[in-house]
Residue frames relative to the residue before (quaternion, step in Angstrom):
aa qw qx qy qz dx dy dz
M 1.0000 0.0000 0.0000 0.0000 0.00 0.00 0.00
T 0.4001 -0.7209 0.5112 0.2426 3.53 -0.87 0.91
E 0.6619 -0.5009 0.3872 0.4013 3.52 -1.30 0.37
N 0.6384 0.5349 -0.3151 0.4550 3.58 1.01 -0.81
S 0.6478 0.5145 -0.3110 0.4679 3.61 1.00 -0.81
K 0.6360 0.5267 -0.3235 0.4619 3.59 1.02 -0.82
N 0.6600 0.5027 -0.3062 0.4668 3.59 0.94 -0.88
N 0.6461 0.5116 -0.3191 0.4681 3.60 0.99 -0.82
R 0.6444 0.5200 -0.3170 0.4623 3.58 1.01 -0.82
R 0.6505 0.5059 -0.3057 0.4768 3.61 0.97 -0.89
S 0.6459 0.5147 -0.3166 0.4666 3.60 0.95 -0.85
G 0.6461 0.5244 -0.3125 0.4582 3.56 0.98 -0.85
I 0.6542 0.4976 -0.3041 0.4817 3.58 1.00 -0.86
C 0.6389 0.5194 -0.3242 0.4658 3.61 0.97 -0.80
Y 0.6518 0.5033 -0.3142 0.4724 3.59 0.98 -0.85
L 0.6328 0.5329 -0.3262 0.4575 3.58 1.00 -0.84
W 0.6696 0.4814 -0.2984 0.4804 3.61 0.92 -0.88
A 0.6250 0.5312 -0.3386 0.4611 3.62 1.00 -0.73
I 0.6523 0.5032 -0.3100 0.4746 3.59 0.98 -0.87
I 0.6481 0.5076 -0.3175 0.4706 3.61 0.95 -0.85
L 0.6498 0.5156 -0.3114 0.4636 3.60 0.96 -0.86
I 0.6643 0.4923 -0.3031 0.4739 3.60 0.91 -0.91
A 0.6518 0.5119 -0.3175 0.4608 3.62 0.92 -0.86
T 0.6371 0.5215 -0.3216 0.4676 3.59 1.03 -0.80
C 0.6463 0.5155 -0.3197 0.4629 3.61 0.95 -0.83
F 0.6619 0.4944 -0.3103 0.4703 3.60 0.93 -0.87
A 0.6376 0.5192 -0.3297 0.4639 3.59 1.00 -0.76
A 0.6496 0.5056 -0.3133 0.4734 3.59 0.99 -0.81
L 0.6480 0.5053 -0.3199 0.4716 3.61 0.97 -0.79
A 0.6506 0.5089 -0.3191 0.4647 3.59 0.96 -0.82
A 0.6447 0.5088 -0.3262 0.4680 3.61 0.97 -0.79
N 0.6535 0.5025 -0.3083 0.4748 3.58 0.99 -0.80
A 0.6275 0.5273 -0.3387 0.4621 3.60 1.01 -0.76
D 0.6412 0.5107 -0.3287 0.4690 3.61 1.00 -0.74
A 0.6508 0.5213 -0.3179 0.4514 3.59 1.00 -0.79
E 0.7437 0.3697 -0.1999 0.5198 3.60 1.10 -0.64
Q 0.2497 0.8023 -0.5093 0.1861 3.60 1.16 0.51
T 0.4020 -0.7171 0.5232 0.2245 3.58 -0.95 0.92
T 0.1233 -0.7722 0.6216 0.0458 3.55 -0.98 0.94
T 0.1004 -0.7675 0.6312 0.0493 3.55 -1.06 0.83
V 0.0195 0.7939 -0.6050 0.0577 3.57 -0.85 1.01
S 0.3239 -0.7223 0.5786 0.1966 3.57 -1.09 0.79
I 0.1202 -0.7877 0.6028 0.0419 3.55 -1.14 0.70
R 0.1217 -0.7361 0.6579 0.1027 3.55 -1.15 0.71
V 0.1028 -0.8022 0.5880 0.0101 3.55 -0.76 1.11
M 0.1050 -0.7363 0.6662 0.0560 3.54 -1.00 0.94
M 0.0887 0.8238 -0.5477 0.1160 3.57 -0.67 1.09
S 0.0612 -0.7702 0.6322 0.0585 3.53 -1.33 0.31
G 0.1236 0.7805 -0.6074 0.0816 3.50 -1.31 0.26
P 0.6338 -0.5236 0.3871 0.4175 3.55 -1.22 0.21
R 0.6329 -0.4865 0.4173 0.4344 3.55 -1.25 0.28
P 0.5340 -0.6233 0.4460 0.3570 3.62 -1.04 0.63
T 0.4855 -0.6054 0.5364 0.3318 3.54 -1.25 0.46
M 0.1044 -0.8243 0.5564 0.0043 3.58 -0.61 1.18
L 0.0623 -0.7685 0.6366 0.0190 3.54 -1.14 0.77
P 0.5497 -0.5902 0.4546 0.3779 3.61 -1.09 0.58
A 0.4617 -0.6787 0.4946 0.2856 3.58 -0.96 0.86
G 0.4975 -0.6929 0.3986 0.3369 3.58 1.14 -0.59
D 0.6329 0.5425 -0.3542 0.4240 3.60 1.16 -0.30
D 0.7709 -0.1432 0.0627 0.6175 3.62 1.15 -0.57
E 0.6650 -0.5527 0.3377 0.3720 3.59 -1.25 0.37
N 0.6750 0.5018 -0.2920 0.4552 3.63 1.22 -0.13
H 0.6661 0.4872 -0.2814 0.4896 3.59 1.29 0.03
Y 0.0105 0.8043 -0.5905 0.0665 3.57 -0.78 1.12
V 0.1918 -0.7239 0.6423 0.1633 3.53 -1.33 0.37
G 0.0437 -0.8235 0.5655 -0.0057 3.54 -1.07 0.67
V 0.1957 -0.7317 0.6377 0.1398 3.49 -1.40 0.21
G 0.0853 0.8118 -0.5717 0.0833 3.56 -0.96 0.81
H 0.1873 -0.7534 0.6111 0.1544 3.52 -1.36 -0.06
R 0.1154 -0.7772 0.6171 0.0425 3.55 -1.21 0.60
E 0.1128 -0.7791 0.6140 0.0573 3.55 -1.21 0.60
G 0.2134 0.7808 -0.5703 0.1397 3.54 -1.17 0.51
E 0.5463 -0.5911 0.4772 0.3528 3.52 -1.21 -0.66
A 0.2090 -0.7483 0.6196 0.1113 3.55 -1.10 0.84
V 0.1068 -0.7764 0.6197 0.0411 3.57 -0.87 1.01
F 0.2572 -0.7984 0.5360 0.0958 3.54 -0.63 1.23
S 0.5910 -0.6007 0.4144 0.3437 3.57 -1.14 0.65
D 0.6597 0.4822 -0.3156 0.4824 3.62 1.19 -0.34
G 0.6518 -0.5562 0.2939 0.4236 3.59 1.31 0.29
K 0.5514 0.6105 -0.4076 0.3963 3.61 1.19 -0.24
K 0.1622 -0.7531 0.6294 0.1017 3.54 -1.28 0.56
A 0.0535 -0.7962 0.6026 0.0084 3.54 -1.14 0.67
K 0.4710 -0.6003 0.5593 0.3241 3.52 -1.28 0.55
Y 0.2028 -0.8051 0.5545 0.0572 3.56 -0.79 1.10
S 0.1279 0.7647 -0.6292 0.0551 3.57 -1.06 0.75
N 0.0219 0.7931 -0.6087 -0.0093 3.54 -1.15 0.60
V 0.1889 -0.7045 0.6660 0.1563 3.49 -1.38 0.36
Y 0.0096 -0.8309 0.5546 -0.0439 3.57 -0.96 0.82
M 0.2987 -0.6819 0.6375 0.1984 3.48 -1.42 0.41
L 0.1585 -0.7979 0.5804 0.0378 3.53 -1.08 0.78
D 0.1203 -0.7436 0.6549 0.0613 3.57 -0.99 0.91
W 0.0339 0.8616 -0.4933 0.1150 3.57 -0.02 1.37
H 0.1440 -0.7580 0.6325 0.0675 3.53 -1.15 0.81
R 0.5962 -0.6139 0.3875 0.3427 3.59 -1.02 0.78
D 0.6022 0.5584 -0.3689 0.4352 3.61 1.16 -0.39
G 0.6172 -0.5777 0.3282 0.4215 3.60 1.29 0.02
S 0.5473 0.5946 -0.4224 0.4105 3.60 1.18 -0.21
S 0.0757 0.8029 -0.5814 0.1079 3.52 -1.03 0.78
D 0.1157 -0.7241 0.6729 0.0974 3.51 -1.28 0.61
S 0.0138 -0.7917 0.6105 0.0142 3.55 -1.10 0.65
W 0.0335 -0.7659 0.6417 0.0230 3.53 -1.28 0.41
G 0.1615 0.8042 -0.5580 0.1263 3.51 -1.12 0.58
Y 0.4687 -0.6337 0.5435 0.2889 3.48 -1.42 -0.34
T 0.1233 -0.7807 0.6108 0.0471 3.54 -1.08 0.83
K 0.0901 -0.7632 0.6380 0.0487 3.53 -1.10 0.82
M 0.0778 -0.7725 0.6295 0.0300 3.56 -0.97 0.93
V 0.1234 -0.8087 0.5750 0.0144 3.57 -0.60 1.23
F 0.2940 -0.7774 0.5404 0.1310 3.56 -0.72 1.15
N 0.7078 -0.4834 0.3175 0.4057 3.58 -1.28 0.38
D 0.6872 0.4733 -0.2907 0.4682 3.61 1.08 -0.63
G 0.6027 -0.5845 0.3455 0.4192 3.61 1.31 0.06
S 0.5400 0.5967 -0.4234 0.4160 3.61 1.19 -0.21
W 0.0846 -0.8206 0.5645 0.0265 3.57 -1.18 0.50
L 0.2930 -0.6960 0.6276 0.1894 3.49 -1.46 0.32
F 0.1120 -0.7824 0.6108 0.0469 3.58 -1.08 0.73
L 0.0496 -0.8225 0.5650 -0.0427 3.58 -0.71 1.15
K 0.2157 -0.7008 0.6576 0.1731 3.53 -1.33 0.45
W 0.0021 -0.8322 0.5523 -0.0483 3.60 -0.88 0.92
N 0.1886 -0.7222 0.6531 0.1281 3.53 -1.44 0.32
A 0.0078 0.7990 -0.6008 0.0238 3.58 -1.07 0.73
A 0.1187 -0.7647 0.6283 0.0802 3.54 -1.33 0.35
V 0.5154 -0.6032 0.5026 0.3434 3.56 -1.18 0.60
V 0.1291 -0.8114 0.5688 0.0373 3.57 -0.86 1.04
G 0.8027 -0.0682 0.0495 0.5904 3.57 1.28 -0.12
I 0.3418 -0.7029 0.5812 0.2265 3.51 -1.36 -0.03
D 0.1225 -0.7672 0.6228 0.0923 3.59 -0.96 0.85
E 0.7830 -0.3520 0.2247 0.4611 3.60 -1.25 -0.18
N 0.7285 0.4139 -0.2344 0.4929 3.61 1.21 -0.38
G 0.7287 -0.3875 0.2436 0.5094 3.58 1.24 -0.01
P 0.8178 -0.2761 0.1841 0.4701 3.56 -1.26 -0.42
V 0.1791 -0.7216 0.6579 0.1200 3.53 -1.26 0.63
S 0.1162 -0.8117 0.5719 0.0226 3.58 -0.77 1.08
K 0.1362 -0.7427 0.6468 0.1068 3.52 -1.25 0.56
G 0.0516 0.8247 -0.5600 0.0594 3.53 -1.04 0.75
K 0.2642 -0.7228 0.6165 0.1665 3.48 -1.46 0.10
G 0.0505 -0.8121 0.5812 0.0128 3.51 -1.15 0.60
T 0.3377 -0.6975 0.5954 0.2120 3.49 -1.42 0.12
I 0.3759 -0.6861 0.5700 0.2510 3.56 -0.97 0.86
L 0.2386 -0.8118 0.5227 0.1044 3.57 -0.57 1.18
K 0.8170 -0.0572 0.1118 0.5628 3.57 0.98 -0.83
G 0.0202 -0.7677 0.6396 0.0352 3.52 -1.30 0.48
T 0.2254 -0.7569 0.5944 0.1518 3.56 -1.25 0.42
G 0.7551 0.3443 -0.2707 0.4877 3.56 -1.30 0.23
P 0.8340 -0.1067 0.0835 0.5349 3.61 -0.80 -0.94
Y 0.6708 0.4829 -0.2894 0.4828 3.61 1.27 -0.23
E 0.3218 0.7554 -0.5036 0.2688 3.60 1.27 0.24
G 0.8269 0.1965 -0.1696 0.4989 3.58 -0.83 1.02
I 0.3528 0.7658 -0.4754 0.2512 3.59 1.28 0.16
K 0.0438 -0.7469 0.6628 0.0307 3.54 -1.23 0.67
G 0.3609 0.7550 -0.4977 0.2280 3.56 -0.85 0.87
T 0.4037 -0.6964 0.5514 0.2188 3.49 -1.42 -0.09
A 0.2143 -0.7434 0.6178 0.1406 3.52 -1.38 0.26
E 0.0529 -0.7345 0.6734 0.0659 3.54 -1.27 0.57
F 0.0496 0.8330 -0.5455 0.0782 3.58 -0.87 0.89
T 0.1962 -0.7083 0.6617 0.1485 3.48 -1.46 0.30
S 0.0767 -0.7978 0.5979 0.0109 3.59 -0.93 0.94
R 0.0371 0.7853 -0.6169 0.0368 3.53 -1.17 0.70
N 0.5273 -0.6134 0.4876 0.3287 3.53 -1.26 0.51
L 0.3249 -0.7052 0.5896 0.2225 3.54 -1.28 0.45
K 0.5706 -0.6099 0.4292 0.3439 3.56 -1.12 0.62
S 0.8119 0.0126 0.0426 0.5822 3.57 0.90 -0.91
P 0.5473 -0.2752 -0.7858 0.0852 1.57 -1.72 1.75
P 0.6395 -0.5307 0.3789 0.4072 3.59 -1.17 0.51
G 0.7594 0.3530 -0.2747 0.4725 3.58 -1.00 0.85
D 0.6019 0.5451 -0.3699 0.4513 3.58 1.24 -0.25
S 0.0214 -0.7839 0.6204 0.0135 3.55 -1.21 0.56
E 0.2235 -0.7567 0.5963 0.1478 3.53 -1.32 0.24
S 0.1359 -0.7600 0.6299 0.0846 3.50 -1.27 0.56
S 0.1668 -0.7155 0.6668 0.1247 3.52 -1.25 0.63
A 0.0068 0.8242 -0.5626 0.0641 3.55 -0.68 1.10
V 0.1743 -0.7267 0.6490 0.1427 3.50 -1.36 0.34
L 0.1434 -0.7627 0.6273 0.0656 3.56 -0.84 1.09
T 0.0563 -0.7557 0.6518 0.0285 3.55 -1.02 0.87
Y 0.1462 0.8236 -0.5250 0.1571 3.57 -0.59 1.13
T 0.2361 -0.7094 0.6371 0.1871 3.49 -1.43 0.19
L 0.2175 -0.7336 0.6293 0.1365 3.51 -1.30 0.53
P 0.5550 -0.6167 0.4285 0.3579 3.59 -1.08 0.61
């Protein structure tokens, strides 16, 4: 074998190893991309609870702060159902403007759960009262939701009957490890 043939053979082997290395890297990136796939699910929540406990804020007679809680059921577009509960704070003015923030927990039949923090504001009034829109962050999940990261966007409104009931439509967008 000539010296030139040996060099060509070595170059060919080096190129082959480089191609194998590059293919392996792309395969690893593709596997990681699949593991971090984004999921979007819609949720309809029906809930009820007592009126929030309200106290005067102290700056004028039209400004109040409150705390409350609500419970109900969340039905997911993928067919899952969860027991829904939230606790919230309310910054309310008699003119109907309001900001609220709180925490929501949704517990599934298998015992796993999602926990979110959210903020909302009144954006209008319909025939049943205030309509709120908000955004949230998924803080934690258990079971199949362990390590979840994501966000929520929602709209909430009161229902005419029974009094005190309300509904929310939400969209969760998340990734799992």
